KOLVEXLUM-387614 format. One line per field, with one value per residue: residue number from 1; residue in three letters; y, z, x of N, C-alpha, C in turn. Coordinates in pm, whole numbers, padded with zeros to 5 digits, always signed. Last residue first. Layout:
N
nr: c(NUM  ...)
rest: c(ala  ...)
n_y: c(Y  ...)
n_z: c(Z  ...)
n_x: c(X  ...)
ca_y: c(Y  ...)
ca_z: c(Z  ...)
ca_x: c(X  ...)
c_y: c(Y  ...)
c_z: c(Z  ...)
c_x: c(X  ...)
This chain:
250
nr: c(250  249  248  247  246  245  244  243  242  241  240  239  238  237  236  235  234  233  232  231  230  229  228  227  226  225  224  223  222  221  220  219  218  217  216  215  214  213  212  211  210  209  208  207  206  205  204  203  202  201  200  199  198  197  196  195  194  193  192  191  190  189  188  187  186  185  184  183  182  181  180  179  178  177  176  175  174  173  172  171  170  169  168  167  166  165  164  163  162  161  160  159  158  157  156  155  154  153  152  151  150  149  148  147  146  145  144  143  142  141  140  139  138  137  136  135  134  133  132  131  130  129  128  127  126  125  124  123  122  121  120  119  118  117  116  115  114  113  112  111  110  109  108  107  106  105  104  103  102  101  100  99  98  97  96  95  94  93  92  91  90  89  88  87  86  85  84  83  82  81  80  79  78  77  76  75  74  73  72  71  70  69  68  67  66  65  64  63  62  61  60  59  58  57  56  55  54  53  52  51  50  49  48  47  46  45  44  43  42  41  40  39  38  37  36  35  34  33  32  31  30  29  28  27  26  25  24  23  22  21  20  19  18  17  16  15  14  13  12  11  10  9  8  7  6  5  4  3  2  1)
rest: c(his  ile  leu  phe  asn  glu  asn  gln  lys  ala  leu  thr  gln  arg  ser  glu  met  thr  ser  lys  leu  val  asn  ser  thr  glu  lys  cys  lys  lys  gln  gly  ala  glu  ile  met  ala  his  val  val  ser  ala  ala  ala  ala  phe  asp  thr  glu  lys  ile  ala  lys  ala  leu  lys  asp  asn  gly  glu  asn  leu  leu  lys  glu  gly  val  ser  leu  ser  asp  lys  ala  glu  asn  glu  lys  ala  cys  leu  lys  asp  glu  glu  gln  ser  leu  ala  ala  asn  asn  lys  val  leu  glu  gln  thr  gln  glu  lys  arg  lys  asp  ala  glu  glu  lys  leu  arg  glu  ala  glu  ala  lys  ser  glu  lys  thr  leu  gln  asp  thr  lys  glu  lys  glu  ala  lys  met  val  glu  leu  arg  gln  glu  tyr  ala  thr  tyr  ala  gly  lys  val  ala  leu  leu  leu  lys  lys  thr  ile  pro  val  his  glu  pro  arg  gly  met  gly  pro  asp  phe  phe  arg  val  ala  asp  lys  pro  ile  lys  val  ala  asn  thr  thr  glu  ala  ser  met  ser  ala  lys  lys  thr  thr  val  leu  his  lys  asn  val  ser  phe  val  arg  glu  ile  asp  ala  asn  val  his  ala  leu  ile  leu  ser  ser  lys  val  val  lys  gly  leu  lys  ser  tyr  lys  pro  lys  gly  asp  thr  arg  ile  gln  ala  leu  val  asp  arg  trp  tyr  his  asn  ile  pro  ala  glu  gly  val  asn  glu  ser  his  asp  gln  met)
n_y: c(-20053  -19891  -19752  -19602  -19436  -19287  -19146  -18990  -18833  -18692  -18545  -18378  -18237  -18112  -17944  -17774  -17655  -17519  -17335  -17189  -17088  -16929  -16743  -16627  -16510  -16315  -16163  -16079  -15924  -15726  -15608  -15517  -15333  -15150  -15063  -14947  -14746  -14588  -14503  -14342  -14149  -14029  -13884  -13621  -13589  -13601  -13496  -13487  -13674  -13853  -13934  -14063  -14273  -14417  -14485  -14645  -14857  -14949  -15037  -15239  -15413  -15475  -15603  -15823  -15956  -16026  -16198  -16397  -16493  -16608  -16814  -16953  -17029  -17198  -17398  -17491  -17595  -17804  -17956  -18022  -18182  -18392  -18493  -18586  -18789  -18951  -19026  -19178  -19384  -19489  -19581  -19786  -19950  -20020  -20157  -20372  -20482  -20551  -20741  -20932  -21004  -21120  -21334  -21475  -21534  -21696  -21905  -22006  -22094  -22288  -22470  -22540  -22666  -22879  -23012  -23079  -23251  -23450  -23542  -23637  -23837  -24010  -24078  -24200  -24415  -24553  -24621  -24786  -24992  -25091  -25171  -25370  -25555  -25626  -25748  -25967  -26103  -26175  -26341  -26549  -26723  -26942  -27017  -27091  -27306  -27480  -27518  -27648  -27884  -27947  -28099  -28114  -28096  -28220  -28048  -27889  -28009  -28012  -28220  -28226  -28135  -28090  -27932  -27713  -27622  -27520  -27316  -27146  -27059  -26929  -26716  -26531  -26350  -26239  -26111  -25908  -25767  -25670  -25510  -25393  -25293  -25122  -25279  -25421  -25382  -25495  -25741  -25936  -26214  -26271  -26185  -26354  -26591  -26530  -26485  -26744  -26890  -26798  -26911  -27186  -27216  -27198  -27436  -27433  -27192  -27274  -27390  -27629  -27557  -27467  -27706  -27865  -27727  -27736  -28017  -28105  -28069  -28292  -28573  -28662  -28470  -28661  -28891  -29086  -29219  -28963  -28919  -28780  -28569  -28566  -28748  -28622  -28398  -28503  -28581  -28341  -28215  -28365  -28540  -28895  -29083  -29077  -29141  -29387  -29525  -29394  -29420  -29651  -29556  -29635)
n_z: c(+03025  +02799  +02761  +02994  +02954  +02733  +02850  +03030  +02848  +02724  +02942  +02990  +02746  +02769  +02987  +02879  +02677  +02831  +02964  +02740  +02644  +02862  +02862  +02614  +02657  +02842  +02683  +02478  +02624  +02721  +02481  +02391  +02590  +02554  +02296  +02332  +02519  +02375  +02164  +02308  +02423  +02192  +02002  +02086  +02118  +01859  +01606  +01413  +01223  +01319  +01555  +01455  +01314  +01521  +01659  +01473  +01461  +01721  +01726  +01533  +01661  +01891  +01776  +01658  +01881  +01990  +01787  +01804  +02054  +02006  +01841  +02024  +02204  +02044  +02008  +02271  +02308  +02123  +02238  +02480  +02389  +02272  +02499  +02635  +02460  +02483  +02749  +02743  +02574  +02730  +02943  +02812  +02729  +02981  +03086  +02908  +02969  +03235  +03205  +03058  +03238  +03429  +03286  +03245  +03508  +03573  +03394  +03490  +03739  +03662  +03543  +03764  +03917  +03746  +03749  +04018  +04031  +03856  +03990  +04220  +04112  +04020  +04265  +04387  +04209  +04250  +04520  +04497  +04340  +04520  +04726  +04595  +04553  +04814  +04873  +04696  +04795  +05036  +04945  +04826  +04963  +04990  +04722  +04664  +04834  +04712  +04464  +04541  +04639  +04500  +04441  +04121  +04070  +04119  +04247  +04054  +03743  +03467  +03301  +03097  +03186  +03447  +03419  +03280  +03442  +03648  +03503  +03434  +03691  +03774  +03566  +03589  +03777  +03642  +03427  +03574  +03674  +03430  +03331  +03600  +03632  +03590  +03580  +03755  +03701  +03452  +03451  +03370  +03379  +03164  +02956  +02983  +02901  +02633  +02529  +02564  +02395  +02149  +02143  +02151  +01918  +01654  +01494  +01393  +01335  +01236  +01310  +01171  +00909  +00936  +01025  +00796  +00606  +00719  +00720  +00460  +00368  +00462  +00584  +00665  +00688  +00639  +00661  +00474  +00549  +00696  +00997  +01190  +01294  +01201  +01381  +01629  +01581  +01540  +01809  +01944  +01839  +01939  +02248  +02273  +02223  +01961  +01834  +01849  +01622  +01417  +01348  +01204  +01032  +00702)
n_x: c(-05504  -05452  -05689  -05695  -05473  -05562  -05771  -05628  -05481  -05686  -05781  -05563  -05567  -05815  -05768  -05573  -05727  -05917  -05758  -05670  -05912  -05986  -05779  -05824  -06074  -06010  -05837  -06006  -06188  -06022  -05942  -06192  -06260  -06051  -06102  -06354  -06298  -06116  -06276  -06458  -06292  -06169  -06294  -06267  -05993  -05890  -05882  -05688  -05695  -05506  -05619  -05845  -05729  -05617  -05848  -05980  -05794  -05801  -06066  -06058  -05878  -06022  -06245  -06116  -06026  -06274  -06370  -06178  -06235  -06483  -06403  -06250  -06447  -06599  -06409  -06389  -06642  -06635  -06430  -06546  -06757  -06612  -06489  -06709  -06784  -06557  -06570  -06803  -06716  -06513  -06664  -06807  -06600  -06499  -06714  -06721  -06471  -06507  -06710  -06567  -06372  -06539  -06642  -06403  -06335  -06554  -06508  -06270  -06363  -06547  -06371  -06219  -06414  -06474  -06230  -06216  -06437  -06357  -06133  -06262  -06422  -06222  -06107  -06323  -06356  -06117  -06148  -06373  -06271  -06082  -06250  -06397  -06193  -06142  -06385  -06370  -06152  -06270  -06472  -06321  -06164  -06332  -06355  -06094  -06065  -06249  -06126  -05894  -05998  -06327  -06607  -06757  -07098  -07330  -07495  -07616  -07724  -07783  -07855  -07643  -07395  -07241  -07019  -07131  -07331  -07170  -07039  -07248  -07317  -07081  -07078  -07283  -07195  -06979  -07106  -07235  -07017  -06910  -07111  -07328  -07660  -07869  -08095  -08246  -08506  -08524  -08255  -08027  -08107  -08267  -08101  -07883  -08001  -08057  -07803  -07699  -07864  -07789  -07533  -07595  -07753  -07704  -07484  -07230  -06995  -06667  -06435  -06423  -06354  -06094  -05976  -06007  -05854  -05602  -05553  -05520  -05269  -05126  -05140  -04894  -04594  -04284  -04135  -04161  -04386  -04595  -04788  -05056  -05184  -05440  -05557  -05530  -05687  -05933  -05985  -05979  -06200  -06411  -06340  -06414  -06614  -06696  -06455  -06338  -06403  -06276  -06020  -05814  -05522  -05444)
ca_y: c(-20149  -19977  -19844  -19701  -19531  -19373  -19238  -19088  -18921  -18781  -18642  -18472  -18317  -18208  -18049  -17859  -17732  -17625  -17436  -17255  -17178  -17043  -16829  -16696  -16618  -16423  -16224  -16162  -16042  -15814  -15670  -15615  -15451  -15218  -15133  -15059  -14850  -14650  -14588  -14458  -14236  -14093  -14030  -13672  -13576  -13707  -13497  -13402  -13562  -13793  -13865  -13944  -14171  -14363  -14404  -14518  -14779  -14896  -14933  -15123  -15356  -15410  -15481  -15728  -15903  -15939  -16075  -16322  -16431  -16494  -16711  -16899  -16941  -17076  -17323  -17432  -17483  -17696  -17901  -17939  -18059  -18309  -18440  -18477  -18678  -18893  -18946  -19056  -19300  -19432  -19473  -19677  -19890  -19948  -20035  -20281  -20434  -20455  -20619  -20872  -20939  -21003  -21231  -21425  -21452  -21571  -21826  -21950  -21991  -22170  -22409  -22474  -22546  -22782  -22961  -22990  -23130  -23374  -23485  -23531  -23723  -23949  -24013  -24080  -24316  -24501  -24534  -24665  -24911  -25040  -25068  -25251  -25493  -25562  -25627  -25870  -26047  -26089  -26217  -26470  -26595  -26872  -26973  -26981  -27188  -27436  -27456  -27519  -27793  -27962  -28006  -28170  -28019  -28294  -28149  -27839  -28020  -27888  -28174  -28272  -28073  -28170  -28061  -27783  -27681  -27630  -27425  -27214  -27130  -27050  -26816  -26637  -26429  -26309  -26227  -26004  -25835  -25754  -25632  -25382  -25398  -25061  -25223  -25438  -25341  -25350  -25699  -25790  -26153  -26303  -26127  -26210  -26578  -26565  -26376  -26630  -26918  -26765  -26766  -27125  -27244  -27074  -27395  -27516  -27230  -27233  -27257  -27634  -27614  -27375  -27588  -27904  -27749  -27607  -27942  -28134  -27966  -28157  -28489  -28744  -28494  -28546  -28797  -28991  -29286  -29064  -28882  -28893  -28595  -28476  -28776  -28752  -28382  -28449  -28678  -28443  -28158  -28373  -28422  -28782  -29080  -29051  -29012  -29293  -29579  -29375  -29346  -29617  -29611  -29531)
ca_z: c(+03116  +02855  +02656  +02969  +03067  +02719  +02739  +03078  +02942  +02644  +02876  +03095  +02783  +02661  +02997  +02995  +02643  +02737  +03040  +02827  +02561  +02821  +02978  +02640  +02558  +02879  +02806  +02445  +02549  +02815  +02569  +02312  +02567  +02683  +02325  +02238  +02552  +02500  +02137  +02230  +02510  +02298  +01984  +02054  +02236  +01956  +01681  +01533  +01208  +01188  +01558  +01542  +01241  +01416  +01725  +01515  +01340  +01668  +01818  +01510  +01530  +01901  +01855  +01573  +01787  +02063  +01820  +01678  +02030  +02097  +01788  +01905  +02249  +02095  +01891  +02207  +02392  +02108  +02103  +02479  +02463  +02189  +02390  +02694  +02487  +02352  +02703  +02825  +02533  +02600  +02965  +02879  +02628  +02885  +03152  +02917  +02833  +03200  +03282  +03000  +03113  +03464  +03335  +03129  +03427  +03647  +03383  +03355  +03731  +03735  +03462  +03651  +03970  +03779  +03622  +03962  +04115  +03828  +03857  +04231  +04179  +03924  +04162  +04448  +04224  +04117  +04480  +04579  +04288  +04391  +04752  +04646  +04438  +04735  +04946  +04683  +04661  +05036  +05014  +04746  +04925  +05110  +04796  +04589  +04856  +04851  +04471  +04473  +04730  +04507  +04543  +04216  +04060  +04038  +04329  +04118  +03888  +03530  +03401  +03076  +03070  +03427  +03487  +03226  +03313  +03675  +03563  +03329  +03609  +03844  +03578  +03489  +03807  +03768  +03401  +03495  +03767  +03518  +03257  +03508  +03658  +03612  +03454  +03760  +03834  +03462  +03444  +03364  +03480  +03298  +02970  +03010  +03038  +02724  +02529  +02631  +02539  +02195  +02138  +02256  +02051  +01731  +01547  +01325  +01430  +01197  +01366  +01315  +00936  +00884  +01113  +00923  +00582  +00696  +00845  +00527  +00336  +00477  +00532  +00571  +00728  +00614  +00772  +00453  +00571  +00597  +00902  +01117  +01346  +01135  +01238  +01607  +01619  +01425  +01698  +01975  +01809  +01797  +02172  +02287  +02356  +02063  +01811  +01956  +01749  +01430  +01470  +01217  +01152  +00797)
ca_x: c(-05564  -05347  -05643  -05801  -05475  -05443  -05799  -05726  -05411  -05602  -05868  -05609  -05450  -05793  -05871  -05540  -05607  -05959  -05832  -05574  -05830  -06071  -05800  -05697  -06060  -06104  -05789  -05888  -06233  -06092  -05841  -06116  -06346  -06066  -05976  -06338  -06395  -06074  -06160  -06505  -06373  -06090  -06294  -06401  -06080  -05861  -06008  -05671  -05788  -05485  -05490  -05861  -05807  -05530  -05746  -06042  -05825  -05676  -06020  -06144  -05843  -05892  -06263  -06186  -05927  -06182  -06444  -06191  -06105  -06474  -06493  -06184  -06339  -06660  -06457  -06272  -06597  -06733  -06413  -06425  -06785  -06699  -06407  -06631  -06875  -06592  -06456  -06798  -06829  -06479  -06568  -06877  -06688  -06414  -06668  -06837  -06499  -06403  -06736  -06686  -06331  -06459  -06733  -06478  -06245  -06530  -06631  -06273  -06257  -06594  -06477  -06153  -06348  -06579  -06282  -06115  -06432  -06479  -06117  -06161  -06485  -06315  -06025  -06265  -06463  -06147  -06036  -06380  -06381  -06038  -06150  -06466  -06257  -06037  -06345  -06478  -06143  -06151  -06508  -06414  -06104  -06286  -06474  -06154  -05982  -06270  -06258  -05884  -05929  -06182  -06556  -06660  -06974  -07233  -07428  -07493  -07740  -07737  -07951  -07780  -07459  -07362  -07002  -07014  -07369  -07263  -06962  -07175  -07415  -07126  -06971  -07296  -07314  -06955  -07019  -07313  -07107  -06829  -07076  -07214  -07561  -07737  -08044  -08100  -08461  -08542  -08394  -08033  -08020  -08317  -08234  -07867  -07951  -08166  -07901  -07637  -07869  -07923  -07549  -07512  -07808  -07702  -07614  -07330  -07101  -06801  -06462  -06451  -06487  -06195  -05980  -06069  -05997  -05665  -05561  -05646  -05369  -05070  -05249  -04969  -04733  -04370  -04133  -04051  -04257  -04561  -04683  -04995  -05049  -05345  -05553  -05463  -05546  -05862  -05987  -05878  -06068  -06382  -06383  -06323  -06553  -06796  -06518  -06307  -06450  -06420  -06046  -05955  -05582  -05487)
c_y: c(-20229  -20087  -19939  -19801  -19639  -19477  -19335  -19192  -19028  -18880  -18742  -18582  -18421  -18294  -18154  -17974  -17826  -17714  -17553  -17367  -17255  -17142  -16953  -16791  -16697  -16541  -16341  -16233  -16134  -15944  -15769  -15686  -15559  -15344  -15211  -15137  -14972  -14765  -14661  -14557  -14361  -14191  -14104  -13824  -13637  -13705  -13605  -13388  -13465  -13669  -13790  -13864  -14043  -14254  -14339  -14425  -14642  -14809  -14868  -15005  -15231  -15343  -15403  -15595  -15799  -15876  -15977  -16190  -16348  -16420  -16584  -16789  -16878  -16975  -17191  -17350  -17413  -17572  -17785  -17877  -17965  -18175  -18348  -18410  -18557  -18775  -18879  -18965  -19168  -19341  -19407  -19556  -19769  -19879  -19951  -20149  -20336  -20396  -20510  -20740  -20869  -20928  -21102  -21314  -21393  -21477  -21691  -21862  -21925  -22057  -22282  -22404  -22468  -22652  -22854  -22929  -23030  -23243  -23399  -23462  -23605  -23826  -23942  -24003  -24187  -24393  -24473  -24567  -24779  -24948  -25006  -25137  -25366  -25489  -25551  -25740  -25941  -26022  -26119  -26336  -26504  -26733  -26894  -26926  -27066  -27311  -27403  -27443  -27653  -27862  -28031  -28063  -28074  -28217  -28232  -27945  -27982  -27891  -28041  -28206  -28109  -28109  -28150  -27922  -27757  -27699  -27546  -27331  -27207  -27130  -26941  -26748  -26548  -26396  -26308  -26129  -25942  -25831  -25726  -25515  -25391  -25163  -25162  -25383  -25351  -25297  -25546  -25750  -26001  -26237  -26152  -26142  -26431  -26548  -26404  -26513  -26802  -26790  -26724  -26974  -27176  -27093  -27267  -27482  -27307  -27280  -27206  -27496  -27607  -27425  -27488  -27784  -27780  -27621  -27808  -28051  -27988  -28047  -28342  -28662  -28569  -28577  -28674  -28883  -29193  -29125  -28998  -28844  -28710  -28497  -28694  -28783  -28510  -28422  -28627  -28547  -28257  -28317  -28430  -28662  -28956  -29039  -28979  -29160  -29479  -29426  -29330  -29552  -29563  -29596)
c_z: c(+03050  +02941  +02707  +02864  +03045  +02830  +02720  +02971  +02996  +02732  +02794  +03034  +02890  +02690  +02890  +03008  +02757  +02700  +02952  +02907  +02643  +02738  +02943  +02759  +02580  +02784  +02848  +02570  +02516  +02746  +02666  +02396  +02490  +02667  +02455  +02268  +02461  +02538  +02262  +02204  +02436  +02380  +02098  +02048  +02209  +02073  +01788  +01610  +01324  +01170  +01428  +01547  +01322  +01339  +01621  +01581  +01377  +01544  +01769  +01600  +01502  +01770  +01867  +01644  +01696  +01972  +01892  +01701  +01902  +02079  +01874  +01842  +02131  +02139  +01934  +02084  +02328  +02186  +02079  +02342  +02462  +02257  +02301  +02590  +02543  +02369  +02568  +02780  +02610  +02550  +02833  +02898  +02687  +02778  +03058  +02981  +02833  +03060  +03247  +03070  +03046  +03340  +03369  +03171  +03306  +03568  +03454  +03334  +03594  +03728  +03529  +03562  +03857  +03830  +03646  +03830  +04058  +03905  +03819  +04097  +04191  +03984  +04060  +04346  +04284  +04124  +04343  +04540  +04364  +04331  +04621  +04672  +04480  +04614  +04870  +04754  +04638  +04899  +05019  +04813  +04847  +05077  +04919  +04663  +04785  +04883  +04611  +04478  +04671  +04606  +04560  +04313  +04163  +04018  +04251  +04202  +03958  +03681  +03467  +03170  +03055  +03311  +03475  +03288  +03251  +03546  +03593  +03383  +03498  +03762  +03655  +03506  +03712  +03807  +03528  +03466  +03694  +03616  +03344  +03439  +03553  +03640  +03468  +03633  +03849  +03597  +03455  +03342  +03485  +03407  +03109  +03031  +03075  +02869  +02627  +02639  +02618  +02345  +02192  +02261  +02161  +01874  +01627  +01371  +01355  +01300  +01329  +01373  +01083  +00913  +01068  +01016  +00713  +00677  +00829  +00654  +00409  +00455  +00551  +00506  +00620  +00657  +00753  +00561  +00553  +00630  +00808  +01014  +01273  +01183  +01170  +01458  +01592  +01456  +01580  +01864  +01842  +01764  +02029  +02209  +02379  +02202  +01920  +01943  +01864  +01563  +01497  +01352  +01166  +00914)
c_x: c(-05675  -05406  -05538  -05758  -05580  -05439  -05683  -05756  -05504  -05526  -05788  -05694  -05486  -05670  -05851  -05640  -05568  -05841  -05874  -05640  -05728  -05991  -05883  -05709  -05931  -06089  -05878  -05835  -06117  -06136  -05905  -06011  -06270  -06151  -05987  -06210  -06376  -06167  -06116  -06392  -06419  -06172  -06225  -06404  -06216  -05957  -06000  -05800  -05780  -05573  -05467  -05732  -05823  -05601  -05654  -05940  -05885  -05701  -05893  -06101  -05927  -05854  -06132  -06207  -05991  -06080  -06354  -06264  -06108  -06343  -06486  -06271  -06267  -06552  -06522  -06311  -06478  -06691  -06510  -06402  -06665  -06731  -06489  -06542  -06801  -06686  -06486  -06685  -06830  -06591  -06529  -06786  -06761  -06498  -06582  -06797  -06616  -06428  -06634  -06719  -06450  -06414  -06658  -06575  -06317  -06439  -06614  -06396  -06257  -06491  -06531  -06256  -06281  -06517  -06388  -06164  -06332  -06480  -06238  -06140  -06388  -06381  -06114  -06181  -06408  -06254  -06062  -06271  -06394  -06145  -06101  -06368  -06331  -06095  -06237  -06443  -06250  -06133  -06390  -06446  -06197  -06230  -06434  -06277  -06040  -06188  -06285  -06016  -05918  -06123  -06407  -06607  -06876  -07102  -07329  -07422  -07609  -07754  -07912  -07880  -07606  -07440  -07125  -07000  -07254  -07303  -07051  -07095  -07346  -07227  -07016  -07192  -07326  -07075  -06993  -07230  -07189  -06916  -06995  -07189  -07450  -07627  -07905  -08034  -08310  -08496  -08402  -08179  -08039  -08234  -08292  -08002  -07937  -08124  -08015  -07734  -07809  -07937  -07685  -07529  -07728  -07749  -07595  -07471  -07209  -06903  -06601  -06483  -06522  -06335  -06085  -06082  -06069  -05816  -05631  -05663  -05501  -05174  -05208  -05081  -04810  -04513  -04220  -04046  -04138  -04424  -04656  -04894  -04981  -05202  -05445  -05452  -05470  -05715  -05906  -05870  -05956  -06244  -06335  -06378  -06467  -06737  -06617  -06379  -06431  -06472  -06194  -05978  -05725  -05557)
């Protein structure tokens, strides 16, 4: 086995293990077929929490109480230059050790353009959100107006139904009174007819003529008045039934 210990301090640990695991036997098969799984499982484990704690510390200094509304995208954008400086100078973190390349210069020149483009995208998203909010608010107001209108219609319907019920009760009472009055008229007519028949039978027509005539006249008048009342009541009830039907339809 080739000794790679001399290169460990010069190359990243993953490069070292890459070279070790790339070795093959004389038959063409990997020399360490199972060692790769063990190495990969070991390398993904965090040996210390320094990097994680450093992220929390940086975020704490960046996102202060005055910058609580800073988005995650802005926070990451601020951290990228700091991470780049630390990458090129892990020990001191001095920015002058960052190499000035053509790609970096182009990125700096295009930064403001990218920022303007991002602002336009954010503006369009905000306008879209505002439009959706406005439409949702308008729809909510429309639904509220419809609900209020239905409520008013329901209250009006209940009120009208109550008025119609009262009118129905009045008409029923009036109709009962008319029926009673009709019974009285019929009774007067019957009594008049009976007296007239008795007078004719007793040949005392002259004595009973005035009384019979008055009773028959009163009975006829009562029946006529009652018929008019019943007719009026019937017409009123028909009108009331039609109004009730219209209210139920609407």
